[in-house]
Every structure is written in C-alpha cells, then in structure tokens.
C-alpha positions in Angstrom: 4.7 -16.8 -6.3 3.4 -20.0 -5.7 3.0 -21.3 -9.4 6.5 -22.4 -10.3 9.1 -20.9 -12.5 8.8 -24.1 -14.2 4.9 -24.4 -15.3 4.8 -21.0 -15.9 7.6 -21.2 -18.3 5.9 -24.7 -19.9 3.0 -21.8 -20.4 5.1 -19.3 -22.3 4.2 -20.5 -25.8 0.5 -21.2 -25.0 0.5 -17.2 -24.3 1.5 -16.6 -27.2 -0.7 -18.7 -28.6 -3.8 -16.5 -28.9 -5.3 -13.3 -30.8 -5.9 -10.7 -28.7 -9.6 -9.5 -29.7 -8.5 -6.2 -31.7 -9.4 -3.5 -29.3 -10.8 -4.8 -26.4 -8.9 -4.5 -23.2 -10.1 -7.5 -20.5 -8.4 -5.7 -17.2 -8.3 -8.1 -14.0 -8.6 -5.9 -11.1 -10.1 -6.6 -7.4 -12.4 -2.7 -7.0 -15.6 -4.1 -6.2 -16.7 -1.6 -3.4 -18.6 1.7 -4.0 -15.8 4.4 -4.9 -13.7 2.3 -6.5 -16.5 1.0 -8.5 -17.1 3.9 -9.9 -13.7 4.5 -10.7 -13.6 1.4 -12.9 -17.0 3.1 -14.1 -14.8 6.1 -15.5 -12.1 4.0 -17.0 -14.2 2.1 -18.7 -15.8 5.0 -20.5 -12.1 6.8 -20.8 -11.3 3.4 -23.3 -14.5 3.9 -25.0 -13.9 6.9 -26.0 -10.5 5.9 -27.5 -12.6 3.1 -29.2 -11.5 0.2 -27.2 -14.5 -2.2 -25.7 -14.2 -2.5 -21.9 -13.7 -6.3 -20.6 -14.3 -6.8 -17.2 -12.6 -9.1 -14.8 -13.2 -7.9 -11.6 -12.8 -11.2 -8.8 -14.0 -9.7 -5.1 -11.4 -10.1 -2.2 -10.1 -6.5 -1.1 -6.6 -8.4 -0.3 -5.8 -9.6 -3.8 -5.7 -13.3 -2.8 -8.5 -14.4 -5.3 -7.4 -12.3 -8.1 -3.7 -13.6 -8.0 -5.4 -17.2 -8.0 -7.4 -16.9 -11.0 -4.9 -15.2 -12.3 -2.0 -17.8 -12.3 -4.7 -20.2 -13.6 -5.1 -17.9 -17.0 -1.9 -17.3 -17.8 -0.7 -21.2 -17.2 -3.6 -22.1 -19.2 -2.4 -19.6 -21.9 -5.2 -17.1 -21.9 -4.0 -14.3 -19.6 -5.9 -10.9 -19.6 -4.7 -7.6 -21.3 -3.7 -5.9 -17.9 -3.7 -7.7 -14.3 -3.6 -5.8 -10.9 -0.6 -7.0 -9.3 1.8 -4.6 -7.1 5.0 -4.1 -5.8 7.8 -6.7 -5.6 5.3 -9.1 -7.3 5.9 -7.1 -10.5 9.4 -8.4 -10.5 8.3 -11.8 -9.9 6.0 -12.0 -13.0 8.5 -10.3 -14.8 11.2 -12.6 -14.1 8.2 -15.4 -16.0 8.6 -13.5 -19.3 5.1 -13.2 -19.8 5.2 -9.5 -19.5 4.5 -7.2 -22.8 6.7 -3.3 -21.9 5.6 -0.1 -22.2 8.7 1.5 -22.6 6.7 3.0 -25.8 4.4 4.8 -24.1 6.5 5.7 -21.1 9.1 7.0 -23.4 6.5 9.2 -25.6 4.9 10.5 -22.4 8.0 11.0 -19.6 7.4 8.3 -17.0 10.3 8.5 -15.8 9.8 12.5 -15.0 6.6 12.5 -13.9 7.0 9.6 -11.4 9.7 9.3 -8.7 12.5 6.9 -9.0 11.3 5.2 -6.7 8.2 4.2 -8.1 9.4 4.4 -11.7 11.9 1.3 -10.2 9.4 -0.9 -8.8 7.1 -0.6 -12.2 9.8 -1.9 -14.7 11.9 -5.0 -14.9 14.9 -5.1 -16.2 15.1 -1.5 -16.4 11.5 -1.9 -18.7 8.9 -0.8 -17.9 5.7 -3.6 -17.7 3.2 -2.0 -15.4 1.4 1.2 -14.5 1.0 3.0 -11.2 -2.8 4.1 -10.4 -2.3 5.9 -7.1 -0.6 6.7 -4.0 -1.5 5.8 0.0 0.4 6.7 3.0 0.6 4.5 5.9 2.2 5.9 8.4 -0.6 8.1 9.1 -1.9 8.5 13.0 -6.1 8.9 13.2 -7.0 11.5 16.1 -10.1 12.7 17.1 -9.1 15.9 19.0 -11.9 16.3 21.6 -10.8 12.7 23.1 -7.0 14.1 23.8 -9.0 17.5 24.6 -11.1 15.6 27.6 -7.9 13.5 28.6 -5.8 16.9 28.8 -3.3 15.2 26.0 -1.6 16.5 23.2 -0.8 15.2 20.3 2.4 13.2 20.3 5.0 14.0 17.9 7.5 11.6 19.4 7.1 7.9 20.9 7.9 8.9 24.9 5.3 12.0 23.9 2.8 9.1 22.8 3.4 7.3 25.7 2.0 10.3 27.9 -0.9 10.9 26.0 -2.0 7.4 25.7 -1.7 7.4 28.9 -3.6 10.9 29.5 -6.4 9.2 27.5 -7.0 6.0 29.3 -7.1 7.8 33.1 -9.9 9.8 31.5 -11.7 6.4 30.8 -11.4 5.9 27.0 -9.1 3.9 25.0 -5.9 4.9 23.3 -5.4 2.8 20.5 -8.5 1.4 18.4 -6.4 -1.2 16.7 -7.4 -4.6 14.8 -5.3 -7.8 16.0 -5.1 -8.9 12.1 -1.3 -9.4 11.2 -1.1 -7.1 8.2 -2.3 -4.4 10.7 -0.2 -5.4 13.5 3.0 -4.8 10.8 1.3 -1.6 9.7 1.9 -0.2 13.2 5.2 -2.1 13.9 6.0 -0.5 10.1 5.2 2.7 11.7 7.5 2.4 14.8 10.7 1.4 13.1 10.4 4.3 10.7 9.7 6.4 13.9 12.6 5.3 15.9 15.4 4.5 13.2 15.0 7.0 10.2 14.5 6.7 6.7 17.9 5.4 5.8 17.6 2.4 8.6 14.2 1.2 7.7 14.8 1.0 4.4 18.4 -1.3 5.1 15.9 -3.2 7.6 13.2 -3.7 5.6 13.5 -2.7 2.2 17.5 -4.4 1.9 16.5 -6.6 4.1 20.7 -5.7 5.6 21.0 -8.3 8.1 23.3 -6.2 10.4 20.3 -3.4 10.5 17.9 -6.3 11.0 20.0 -7.2 14.3 20.7 -4.0 15.1 20.0 -2.1 18.8 17.9 0.0 16.9 15.4 -2.9 16.2 15.1 -4.0 19.4 13.7 -0.6 20.4 12.0 -1.1 17.7 10.4 -4.3 19.5 10.5 -3.0 23.0 8.9 0.9 21.5 6.1 -1.8 20.0 5.6 -3.3 23.2 4.7 0.2 24.6 2.8 1.2 22.3 0.2 -2.6 22.5 -0.4 -1.8 26.4 -2.3 1.1 25.2 -4.7 -1.2 22.9 -8.5 -2.5 24.6 -8.0 -6.3 25.1 -11.0 -6.4 23.0 -8.7 -6.0 19.6 -7.8 -9.8 18.2 -9.5 -10.3 15.1 -11.3 -6.5 15.0 -11.7 -5.7 11.3 -9.5 -2.1 10.7 -12.9 -0.4 9.7 -14.1 -1.1 12.8 -11.2 0.5 14.7 -11.2 3.6 12.6 -15.6 3.6 13.9 -13.6 3.7 17.5 -12.2 6.5 16.9 -14.8 8.0 15.2 -17.7 7.5 18.0 -14.7 9.0 20.8 -14.1 5.8 21.9 -10.3 5.7 21.1 -8.2 8.5 20.6 -6.2 7.0 17.8 -5.1 4.9 14.9 -2.4 3.7 12.6 -3.5 3.7 9.6 -3.5 4.0 6.3 -5.6 7.2 4.4 -8.1 4.5 3.2 -9.4 4.8 7.1 -10.1 8.2 5.8 -12.9 6.9 4.0 -14.6 6.1 7.0 -14.5 9.6 8.2 -16.0 10.9 5.0 -18.8 8.6 5.5 -19.8 9.8 8.8 -19.9 13.3 8.0 -16.6 14.1 9.6 -14.4 17.2 8.1 -10.6 16.7 7.9 -9.1 19.4 10.9 -12.0 19.8 12.9 -13.5 16.1 13.9 -10.5 14.4 12.9 -6.8 15.3 12.5 -4.4 13.4 9.9 -0.9 13.4 11.3 2.5 11.4 10.6 3.1 8.5 13.2 5.1 9.9 16.0 8.7 10.6 14.4 7.5 9.8 11.0 7.1 13.7 9.7 9.8 13.3 7.7 9.2 10.2 5.8 6.4 8.4 3.6 5.7 4.8 3.8 3.6 4.0 0.4 1.3 1.6 -0.8 0.9 1.9 -4.4 -1.9 -0.1 -6.9 -0.5 -0.8 -10.1 -1.5 -3.1 -13.1 1.1 -5.3 -15.0 0.5 -5.9 -19.3 0.8 -9.1 -20.6 2.4 -9.9 -24.1 0.0 -10.8 -26.3 0.6 -12.6 -30.0 -0.5 -10.0 -32.3 2.0 -7.8 -30.8 -0.2 -5.1 -31.8 -0.2 -2.9 -28.1 -1.8 0.0 -29.1 -4.7 -1.0 -27.1 -2.2 -2.4 -24.1 -0.5 1.6 -24.4 -3.5 3.6 -24.5 -4.7 1.7 -21.1 -1.6 2.5 -19.7 -1.7 6.2 -21.0 -5.4 6.5 -19.7 -4.4 5.1 -16.1 -1.8 7.2 -15.8 -3.6 10.7 -17.5 -4.4 13.7 -15.2 -8.1 13.2 -15.6 -8.3 9.6 -14.3 -6.0 10.2 -11.6 -8.3 12.4 -10.5 -11.1 11.3 -10.6 -9.9 8.2 -9.2 -8.2 9.0 -6.2 -10.9 11.4 -5.2 -13.1 7.9 -5.0 -11.0 6.2 -3.2 -8.9 8.6 -0.6 -5.7 8.0 -2.0 -3.5 10.9 -4.1 -2.1 10.7 -8.0 1.0 8.9 -8.2 1.9 11.8 -10.6 4.2 14.3 -9.7 2.6 18.0 -9.5 -0.7 17.1 -9.6 -3.5 19.3 -9.6 -4.3 19.0 -5.9 -7.4 21.6 -5.9 -10.1 19.6 -5.0 -8.6 17.3 -2.5 -9.4 17.7 0.9 -6.4 19.1 3.0 -5.6 15.2 4.4 -5.0 14.6 0.8 -3.4 18.3 0.2 -0.7 16.9 2.8 -0.2 13.5 1.4 0.6 15.1 -1.4 2.8 17.8 -0.5 4.7 14.9 1.9 5.2 12.7 -1.0 6.5 15.8 -3.5 9.5 16.8 -0.5 10.5 13.0 0.9 10.9 12.1 -3.0 13.3 15.1 -2.8 14.8 14.3 0.6 15.3 10.5 -0.3 12.6 9.3 2.7 10.3 8.1 -0.1 9.5 4.6 1.4 8.2 1.3 0.0 5.8 -0.3 3.0 6.8 -3.7 3.9 3.2 -4.1 5.6 1.4 -3.8 2.6 3.5 -5.7 -0.2 5.9 -2.8 -1.3 9.4 -3.8 0.0 9.6 -8.0 0.7 9.2 -11.6 -1.3 5.6 -12.8 -0.5 7.3 -15.6 1.5 9.8 -12.8 4.0 6.8 -10.3 4.1 4.4 -13.0 5.1 6.7 -14.6 7.7 8.2 -10.9 9.0 4.0 -10.3 9.4 3.6 -13.4 11.3 6.7 -12.9 13.3 5.3 -9.1 14.7 2.0 -10.0 15.4 3.3 -13.3 17.5 5.6 -10.9 19.5 2.2 -8.7 19.9 0.0 -11.3 21.3 2.5 -13.3 23.5 5.6 -12.8 26.4 8.2 -13.4 23.9 11.4 -11.3 24.4 12.1 -8.3 22.3 15.4 -10.3 21.9 14.2 -12.9 21.1 12.0 -11.2 18.6 15.0 -9.6 16.7 16.3 -13.0 16.5 12.8 -14.4 14.8 13.4 -11.5 12.3 16.5 -12.1 11.3 14.9 -16.1 10.2 11.6 -14.6 8.6 13.5 -12.3 6.4 15.2 -15.0 4.6 12.1 -16.9 3.9 12.0 -17.6 -0.4 
C-alpha cells in the first residue's frame, strides 16, 4: 500500500466524522466490461429489492490500479465508500489501518465459516474478524488446448513437463506455435507459478510462495522450476513481448497455437467465439498440477461509518454471498461460486470441473492462493518477484542467479 500508515491513521478520526446516507450503499469496483457490468446491474437490483439505494462508484481499469488510487484519496479525506473491491493480502493491509467495519454478525448468522473453504475464510478476516466478503473463484492453473492442433501434430495432451516438451516439439515440427503467450510480467508469473506447482507440488508451493520460506525458495526444487521455465520459454514465439493475454487466447482459438497457460477468464474468449468446451477446446490442469488448485478471488472490504448502522453493509455482504447472486455473477464472469456446495447445473463443463476440483483440493489441503494474481504475497514482494521472473524469461540469466535474486525479491516490503 503506497499511502503511509501514519497518513491513514491521522485520517481515521475523519472517517467517523461523516454520516453514511441511510440505506445507501456506495461500492467502488472496476467491473465495467460487458459480463461484469451485467452482474453489477443484477447486484443493484437485488439491493434495491431490500430497500437500499445503490450508488455506483466504478473506476475503469481491469487490474484495479486506478481504483486503488481513488480509494486511498477518499479514505484519507475521511469519506470512504461503503465497500471497495480489494483482494488478498491487501485486505490485511487495510485492516491494519483501523478503517474497516466487521461483518461478524452476518457471517455468524449465515455460517460463513462452514460455506467457505478455510483458506478463503482466513483471507477475508483481519485478526480473526470478517472484514471482507468474497465474490467468486477463478482457477489460475489451467492449460487451454486446441485439440485439432494436437491432432495435426500427432501429439498427446501433456500431464507432465517432460510430456509437454515432447508435445510442444511435435507441434512446432508441424509448423504451428506450441505455446501462445503474452510477454507481460503478470503473464510470465502466471506461467511460472504453474511450473513451480507442477514441479514441487502443493506443499512446496505453499512454503515458497505463500510463506516465503527461505529454505524452500533456495532449494533444488526452485532451481528446477527455473530450468523448466526456460524450457517452456523456448516453445513460445518470438512475437510474444507485450502481447495482451486475449490475443494469445485468440491464437489458440484460431489454431495458430496449441496451448495457453491462463486463468479461466480466458474461457470467455472461447465462448465469445462460439466454441464448445470438450469439442473445440479443452480445459486441463497445467502439467503436474491436476491435484492442486491456484485461485484468484475477487472480494469487497467494508468501511466503518459514523452512525455504526451496518444494516445496509450487512445486507450488501449477505447479497454478494447469496446463492442467487453467486450464480448470476459467475455465469457472466466465467468464474465459479466461492460457496461450497453451489448448484452448478447451469454452468459449462469447464466450470463444473473447476468447482469439483475446488471442493476436492479444499479437502486435500492443496487449495492455494495465486501469488501472480495478488492472493499470496505483500504487494511489494509480488511486484519484485514478477519483475524477476520476467527478466529471467527475457534474458540469458542463469537459473542459479534467478534463485539468488528470488530470495532478495521475496523480502521486499
């Protein structure tokens, strides 16, 4: 968080100096694209049915950077919205500023501890109190496959990184691109974390990239991860630098490339192109990661208000986590409901597989936050690690040097 703790602490008194309009819910978000905007309209309708006035506070910019700048200004001026779209460790950072309200009353009444996986519930809490409500789950460790490309190349869909190398080589010999990729730091990190998970497994991933354990980061497994990433990199085309993720997805859709490593927001591109899962494209876990699940979750933090009347805030949180909104939002977004036991009958096969794996990995202890998507590391460390991975992929940096630099990057605060 760029604003200093001192600056925000001085503003806390101001936060409580303003009355929220009774029954008004002002929500900061960056859901401005087609399917997302439809979902926001549905949320507005549901809140209106409960007697509340919706005040939209949309700030365009898919990654939310613009929204965070605006939010910090509002909080420092003592005029926070009811809720704001914030995720991962940033929830804890905002909790530490003393400006959030708790959702314990609604969470207890609606048994959030039972309907949310423990790893998700803990992310929504600050000092064991709910201060945020989750909206959805995106699976990150997907590999999107064009089966026709594989058929032409005589290759089989890989389940290990050794098999990946074989399949990619066959695809290239058949005159096609093996891996569609966009050379941007967050995309590079998305590939890296799937490689790390496939090489080291869930326990290694958790120690290295969630707990930032020095021994795990400085291990032979991390070295092998970088070596494997270099192998994956050689199967990407020379035009990848700066390419947007959706253009890479289009390469798979159009049969120019065989695979892409990307979260399930990529599915929306296939759907928009009229493609059918299981026939025109396959959604499979990245090699070696089928027993694990890296997640990216959208969520809202809620701010304290002077009048201390949290009815509108609690109704907002309750609505967001309701089965009805969870279904309509995630059908539009391409993600899956965050509630365990959700009705998946209206969802496509990829979403059904994602949901089944979400439940299974929760039980197995291999449901893991995606560090590439802001769910695991403090923002400073995440940025430094992403930059390192990107530098490695775009240079001749040795794997040994990369491991040493990773140790330094992970300590950034």
